[in-house]
C-alpha positions in Angstrom: 0.2 0.3 -0.1 2.2 2.5 -1.3 1.5 4.4 -4.5 3.6 7.3 -5.0 7.2 5.2 -4.0 8.6 1.7 -5.8 8.1 -1.4 -4.9 10.5 -4.1 -5.9 10.7 -8.4 -6.0 14.0 -9.9 -6.0 15.2 -13.2 -6.8 18.4 -14.5 -4.8 20.6 -17.8 -5.2 21.2 -17.8 -1.4 18.8 -16.1 0.5 21.0 -12.6 0.7 20.1 -9.3 -0.8 23.5 -8.8 -2.1 24.1 -11.1 -5.6 20.2 -10.9 -6.5 18.5 -9.4 -9.2 14.9 -7.6 -9.0 11.9 -6.3 -10.6 11.1 -3.1 -9.5 8.2 -1.0 -10.4 7.0 2.7 -9.9 4.7 5.0 -11.6 6.6 7.5 -12.7 5.5 11.8 -12.3 3.9 11.7 -15.6 1.4 9.1 -14.8 3.6 6.4 -17.3 4.3 2.9 -15.8 8.0 1.8 -15.4 9.2 -1.7 -14.3 13.2 -2.4 -14.6 15.6 -4.9 -13.6 18.3 -4.2 -10.9 21.3 -5.9 -9.8 21.7 -5.7 -6.3 25.3 -5.2 -5.4 25.6 -3.6 -2.3 23.8 -2.2 0.5 24.2 1.0 0.0 26.4 3.6 -2.9 25.5 4.6 -6.1 25.8 1.0 -7.3 24.0 -0.3 -4.9 21.2 -1.3 -7.3 22.4 -1.1 -11.5 19.6 -1.0 -13.3 18.9 -3.0 -16.6 21.3 -5.5 -15.0 20.5 -9.1 -13.5 20.2 -12.6 -14.2 16.6 -12.5 -14.7 15.6 -13.3 -18.9 11.8 -11.1 -19.4 10.7 -9.6 -22.2 9.5 -6.1 -21.6 6.4 -6.3 -23.3 4.9 -8.4 -20.5 5.3 -6.1 -17.3 2.5 -3.7 -16.2 2.5 -1.5 -13.2 -1.5 -0.8 -11.8 -2.5 1.6 -9.1 -5.6 1.8 -7.6 -6.6 3.6 -4.5 -3.4 3.9 -2.5 -1.9 0.2 -4.3 0.6 -0.2 -6.3 0.2 -3.5 -8.2 3.7 -4.7 -10.0 2.9 -7.8 -13.0 5.2 -9.7 -15.0 6.9 -12.4 -16.5 10.2 -14.4 -16.3 11.8 -17.3 -17.9 14.1 -20.1 -16.5 16.2 -22.0 -17.9 15.4 -25.0 -15.0 12.4 -25.9 -12.9 12.2 -23.3 -10.1 11.8 -25.5 -6.8 12.6 -23.5 -3.1 13.3 -19.6 -4.0 14.8 -17.3 -1.9 12.1 -14.3 -2.5 13.0 -10.4 -1.5 10.4 -8.0 -1.1 11.0 -4.2 -0.4 9.2 -0.9 -1.1 10.7 2.4 -0.9 8.9 6.1 -0.4 10.4 8.3 -3.5 9.8 7.9 -7.2 13.1 7.0 -8.6 14.8 9.4 -10.8 17.2 8.6 -13.3 16.5 5.0 -12.3 17.9 5.8 -9.2 16.2 3.7 -6.1 15.8 5.7 -2.7 16.4 3.9 0.2 13.5 1.1 1.0 11.6 2.4 3.9 10.4 -1.9 4.6 12.0 -4.8 3.1 11.3 -8.8 4.3 11.8 -12.5 2.7 10.8 -15.4 2.4 11.2 -18.9 0.5 8.6 -19.7 -2.2 7.9 -23.2 -2.8 7.3 -23.3 -6.5 6.1 -27.1 -6.6 3.7 -26.9 -4.2 2.6 -22.9 -4.4 3.4 -22.3 -0.6 5.7 -19.7 0.8 7.6 -20.0 4.1 8.8 -17.2 5.9 12.6 -16.7 6.4 13.4 -16.8 10.2 16.5 -15.6 12.0 18.0 -18.7 12.0 20.4 -18.2 8.5 20.9 -14.6 9.5 22.2 -15.9 13.1 24.2 -18.8 11.6 25.6 -16.5 9.6 27.1 -13.8 12.2 28.2 -17.3 14.5 29.9 -18.4 11.2 31.8 -15.0 10.7 32.3 -14.4 13.9 34.0 -17.6 15.2 36.1 -17.8 12.2 37.3 -14.1 12.3 38.1 -14.4 16.0 40.1 -18.2 15.6 41.8 -17.8 12.4 42.0 -14.1 12.5 43.0 -13.4 16.3 43.7 -16.4 18.4 46.2 -18.4 15.5 47.8 -14.8 14.8 48.4 -14.2 18.6 49.6 -17.7 19.1 52.0 -17.6 16.0 53.2 -14.3 17.5 54.4 -15.9 20.8 56.0 -18.8 19.4 58.0 -16.6 17.3 59.1 -13.4 19.6 58.9 -14.7 23.0 60.8 -17.7 23.0 62.9 -16.7 25.8 60.4 -17.2 27.9 60.8 -20.6 27.6 58.7 -22.6 28.4 56.1 -21.1 28.8 56.2 -20.0 25.3 55.5 -23.6 24.5 52.7 -24.2 26.7 51.0 -20.6 25.5 51.5 -21.3 21.6 50.4 -24.9 22.0 46.9 -23.9 24.1 46.0 -20.9 22.2 46.4 -22.6 19.0 44.4 -25.9 19.9 42.0 -23.5 21.3 41.7 -21.2 17.8 41.5 -24.7 15.8 38.5 -26.0 18.1 36.6 -22.5 17.7 37.4 -22.0 13.7 36.1 -26.0 13.6 32.7 -24.9 15.3 32.7 -21.9 12.7 33.1 -24.3 9.8 30.3 -26.6 11.0 28.6 -23.4 11.3 29.5 -22.6 7.3 28.4 -26.0 6.2 25.0 -26.0 8.2 24.4 -22.2 6.3 25.3 -23.8 3.2 23.0 -26.6 3.3 20.4 -24.0 4.9 20.5 -21.9 1.6 22.9 -23.3 -1.0 25.1 -19.8 -1.0 27.2 -20.3 -4.2 30.3 -19.0 -3.5 32.8 -21.4 -4.4 36.1 -19.3 -3.9 34.8 -18.9 -0.2 34.2 -22.2 0.2 37.3 -23.7 -1.7 39.9 -21.3 0.6 37.5 -22.6 4.0 38.6 -26.5 3.1 41.9 -25.6 2.1 42.3 -23.4 5.6 41.3 -26.5 7.7 43.3 -28.9 5.5 46.0 -27.1 6.7 44.5 -26.2 10.2 44.6 -30.2 10.9 48.2 -30.3 9.3 49.0 -28.0 12.4 47.4 -30.2 14.5 49.4 -33.2 13.6 52.4 -31.1 13.4 51.9 -31.1 17.3 51.9 -35.3 17.6 54.7 -35.6 15.0 57.2 -33.5 16.5 60.5 -35.1 16.6 63.2 -34.3 19.2 65.6 -31.2 18.9 68.3 -34.2 17.9 66.5 -35.7 15.1 68.0 -35.6 11.8 64.2 -35.2 10.9 64.1 -31.8 13.2 64.6 -29.3 10.7 62.1 -31.0 7.8 59.3 -30.9 10.5 60.6 -27.0 11.1 60.0 -26.1 7.6 56.6 -27.9 7.3 55.3 -26.6 10.2 56.6 -23.1 9.7 55.6 -23.0 5.9 52.2 -24.3 6.9 51.4 -22.0 9.6 52.1 -19.0 7.5 50.0 -19.9 4.5 47.1 -20.8 6.8 47.2 -16.7 8.4 47.4 -15.7 5.3 44.8 -17.2 3.3 42.6 -17.5 7.0 43.1 -13.5 6.2 42.3 -13.4 2.3 39.0 -15.4 3.1 37.9 -13.5 6.2 38.0 -10.2 3.8 36.4 -12.3 1.5 33.4 -13.8 3.4 32.5 -10.0 5.1 32.9 -8.8 1.4 30.0 -11.2 -0.2 28.1 -12.0 3.5 27.1 -8.0 3.0 29.0 -7.4 6.3 28.8 -3.8 7.6 30.9 -1.7 8.2 31.4 -2.7 11.6 32.6 -5.6 10.2 35.2 -4.1 7.9 36.5 -1.5 10.2 36.8 -4.3 13.0 38.6 -6.4 11.2 40.7 -3.8 9.8 41.5 -2.3 12.7 42.3 -5.9 14.0 44.9 -6.2 11.1 46.6 -2.8 11.6 46.8 -3.7 15.3 48.8 -7.2 14.2 50.6 -5.8 11.8 52.6 -3.2 13.7 52.8 -6.0 16.7 54.7 -8.0 14.0 56.8 -5.3 12.7 57.9 -3.8 16.1 58.6 -6.8 17.4 60.6 -8.5 13.8 62.8 -5.3 14.5 63.6 -5.9 18.4 64.3 -9.5 17.2 66.7 -8.9 14.2 68.3 -5.9 16.7 68.7 -9.0 19.5 70.3 -11.2 16.9 72.4 -8.8 15.4 74.3 -8.4 19.0 74.0 -11.6 19.9 75.0 -14.4 17.0 74.0 -17.1 19.2 71.0 -18.9 17.6 67.6 -18.9 19.2 66.3 -22.5 20.0 64.2 -24.9 17.8 61.0 -26.2 19.0 
């Protein structure tokens, strides 16, 4: 019931607004009906909704917009190359008439899942969104905060022997368990909304594999005087570095594709900045100490 603005119906592959395509209709100021397809690419900014872009296939002559009393009726036909079953639908409306095909911010929105095989709709409760927050929060805390701290302890605080070792092992084990819970939440999220994000999912599997190798490294650790110790050091150190690097990349990718608010981006950016400053400072102190003392630091 909103005759002076726009109404839109979006089709989403994963239940999220970003990445979906929407048919939006409104009555122009001159009384002419308009209905256009928009690609929804972000939650704010000039490129949030791009006109005449998207994955929906339609015939523009099969659309109509009608205003009766205080209601806007939007009708359109779409063609799909596959049989629709459970489809994520997004609905929204805005108060302003679009100018030059620029949509004003929506005043309200909702979403549901429609089963085209039975003709029934199901409300999208908070479960997918709470699960998405849990997936992101657990993984960010485990792989993006705890594991870098554990690695910093192992590299820069070996003089605190053997305390550094127990702290390193304890923090990394805790990070792996929390990260594993985040992965489980991600698997449940994928089965719930079938999010088609192969890069994020593939990196997550690779990071989990490297994390398992790190756990195995603890149980396969040879004695310090073993001839295999140097090979173990290479394996442990480089797989650890790869975990930290790809975890940071995947966290940034996950925040982006998940449509995270600016608070997520600012928070993780601030965390990365603190870690980088700490590493640069500690690395400078370490190399300064090494230059004064030629004795090598103990291996573990």
